[in-house]
C-alpha positions in Angstrom: -1.5 -6.6 -23.4 -3.9 -4.5 -21.3 -7.2 -5.6 -19.8 -8.9 -2.3 -20.6 -12.4 -3.3 -19.4 -11.7 -4.9 -16.1 -13.4 -3.1 -13.2 -12.0 -2.6 -9.6 -12.8 -5.3 -7.1 -16.0 -4.7 -5.1 -14.1 -5.0 -1.8 -12.8 -1.4 -2.3 -14.7 1.7 -1.2 -16.6 3.6 -3.9 -13.8 6.3 -3.8 -11.1 3.7 -4.4 -13.1 1.9 -7.1 -13.5 5.2 -9.0 -9.7 5.8 -8.6 -8.8 2.4 -10.0 -11.3 2.6 -12.8 -10.1 6.0 -13.9 -6.4 5.8 -13.2 -5.6 2.1 -13.2 -4.5 -0.1 -16.0 -4.8 -3.9 -15.9 -1.9 -5.8 -17.5 -1.3 -9.5 -18.3 0.6 -11.3 -15.5 1.3 -15.0 -15.0 -1.3 -17.1 -13.4 -0.4 -18.7 -10.0 -2.0 -21.8 -11.4 0.7 -22.0 -14.0 3.4 -21.7 -11.3 1.7 -24.0 -8.7 3.5 -27.2 -9.8 7.0 -25.6 -9.7 6.3 -23.9 -6.4 5.1 -27.2 -4.9 8.4 -28.8 -5.9 10.1 -26.1 -3.9 8.2 -27.2 -0.8 6.1 -24.1 -0.6 3.0 -25.0 1.5 -0.3 -25.2 -0.4 -1.9 -22.7 2.0 0.7 -20.2 1.0 0.2 -20.9 -2.6 -3.5 -20.3 -2.1 -2.9 -17.0 -0.5 -0.7 -15.9 -3.5 -3.3 -17.2 -5.9 -6.1 -15.2 -4.1 -3.9 -12.1 -4.3 -3.2 -12.6 -8.0 -6.8 -13.2 -8.9 -7.9 -10.0 -7.1 -5.0 -7.6 -7.8 -2.6 -9.2 -10.3 -1.8 -6.9 -13.2 -3.1 -3.7 -11.6 -0.8 -0.7 -12.4 -1.6 2.5 -10.5 0.1 5.9 -10.6 2.7 6.6 -7.8 1.9 8.4 -4.6 1.4 12.1 -5.5 3.8 13.5 -2.8 6.6 11.1 -3.5 6.2 9.6 0.0 7.7 6.1 0.6 10.3 7.0 -2.0 9.4 4.6 -4.8 5.7 5.4 -4.8 4.5 1.9 -4.4 4.8 -1.2 -6.7 4.9 -0.5 -10.4 2.3 -3.2 -10.9 0.7 -5.5 -8.4 1.8 -9.1 -9.1 2.5 -12.0 -6.8 6.1 -13.3 -6.8 7.6 -16.5 -5.5 6.8 -17.1 -1.8 9.8 -17.3 0.5 10.1 -18.2 4.2 11.8 -15.6 6.3 13.2 -16.4 9.7 15.0 -13.1 10.4 11.9 -10.9 10.7 10.1 -10.3 14.0 7.3 -12.7 13.1 8.8 -15.6 11.0 6.6 -17.0 8.3 6.0 -17.0 4.5 6.1 -13.8 2.5 5.5 -13.2 -1.2 6.3 -10.3 -3.5 3.5 -7.7 -3.9 4.9 -6.3 -7.2 8.2 -4.9 -8.6 9.6 -1.6 -7.5 9.4 1.4 -9.9 13.1 2.3 -9.4 16.2 0.8 -7.8 15.5 1.0 -4.0 17.0 -1.0 -1.2 13.7 -2.7 -0.2 11.0 -4.8 -1.7 7.2 -4.6 -1.4 5.9 -7.8 0.2 2.7 -9.4 1.5 3.2 -10.7 5.0 2.0 -13.9 6.6 -1.0 -12.0 7.9 -1.8 -10.5 4.5 -0.3 -7.1 5.5 1.3 -5.0 2.8 4.7 -3.5 3.6 8.4 -2.9 3.0 11.2 -5.5 3.5 14.9 -4.9 3.7 17.0 -6.0 6.7 13.7 -6.1 8.6 9.9 -6.0 7.8 7.7 -3.0 8.2 4.0 -3.4 7.5 2.5 -0.2 6.0 -1.1 -1.3 5.8 -3.0 -4.3 7.2 -4.0 -5.3 3.6 -3.0 -4.3 0.1 -6.4 -2.8 -0.4 -5.5 -0.5 2.5 -2.6 0.8 0.4 -4.9 1.3 -2.6 -7.4 3.1 -0.4 -4.6 5.3 0.9 -3.4 6.1 -2.6 -6.9 6.9 -3.8 -7.5 9.2 -0.8 -4.1 11.0 -1.4 -5.2 12.0 -4.9 -8.7 13.0 -3.8 -7.5 15.0 -0.8 -5.0 17.0 -3.0 -7.7 17.8 -5.4 -10.1 19.1 -2.8 -7.7 20.7 -0.2 -7.5 24.5 0.1 -3.9 24.1 1.2 -1.4 21.2 1.7 1.4 21.5 4.2 4.3 19.1 4.3 5.9 18.3 7.7 8.9 16.1 8.3 11.1 14.7 11.0 10.5 15.6 14.7 7.6 17.9 13.8 5.6 14.9 12.7 5.6 13.5 16.3 4.4 16.9 17.5 1.3 16.9 15.3 -1.9 17.3 17.4 -4.3 14.6 16.4 -6.7 15.3 19.3 -10.3 15.0 18.1 -9.3 13.3 14.9 -10.2 9.7 13.9 -8.3 7.2 11.8 -9.7 6.6 8.3 -10.6 2.9 8.6 -10.5 2.0 4.9 -6.8 2.7 4.7 -6.1 0.1 7.4 -3.0 2.0 8.4 0.0 0.6 10.4 3.2 2.5 9.7 1.3 4.8 7.3 -1.9 6.3 8.6 -4.7 8.7 7.6 -6.6 10.9 10.1 -9.7 13.1 9.6 -11.0 15.8 11.8 -12.8 19.2 11.5 -11.3 20.9 8.5 -8.3 18.6 8.0 -7.1 15.3 6.6 -3.7 14.2 7.8 -1.5 11.6 6.1 1.5 10.3 8.1 4.1 8.2 6.3 6.5 6.4 8.6 7.4 3.2 6.8 10.8 4.1 5.3 11.8 6.0 8.4 11.1 2.8 10.5 12.8 0.5 8.0 16.0 2.5 8.0 15.8 3.7 11.6 15.8 7.3 10.5 13.1 9.3 12.2 14.0 12.4 10.2 12.6 10.6 7.1 9.1 10.5 8.7 6.7 12.7 6.7 3.2 14.0 7.1 0.9 16.0 4.8 -1.8 18.2 6.4 -4.7 18.8 3.9 -6.8 21.8 5.0 -10.3 22.2 3.8 -14.0 21.3 4.3 -13.8 17.6 3.7 -16.7 15.3 3.4 -15.5 11.6 3.3 -18.7 10.7 1.4 -17.7 12.9 -1.5 -13.9 12.6 -1.5 
């Protein structure tokens, strides 16, 4: 059942709120409160359960369209929904992770929320894409807006991405980019997607999109 009248959380930028309200659908998902007792029996710390509960209350049930360029392969979670927290010792920073939402297709990684609330990909290792899940939502909203307003969009991959000249450009702070970043400068918006390339140690999979046009972040 869909929650058709739920509005986007106020923590998002006006651009991302418009995107969520126009393109997002809110679906029923389990409440963490209903799962709390069982998770407690599995020795999941209460502080971790609280983090998952906060995530679920803010984002649980939100289904958004996939990334427009097909970057990051799966296009992001099919629906945002907290899954059972698990402790990982094999990642660079051991701690508790929980699922951010199911994949859209069969891919060899999962979308997780890290111990520091970052949003990223997990396979044999952990690669944070954005410092927060709202950063991913902001990035998705910006990708759609940029494609609508750009005069041209140029796709670059592999070694050419490292050769992009970002001199004079500044990072778009709302996207809170880590492996995936957005940059704005005179006449250009640049999106760099490096998460999958880092996860699989395949630099050739790194991709960038250069959007050319007269961009005003206030109106994107």
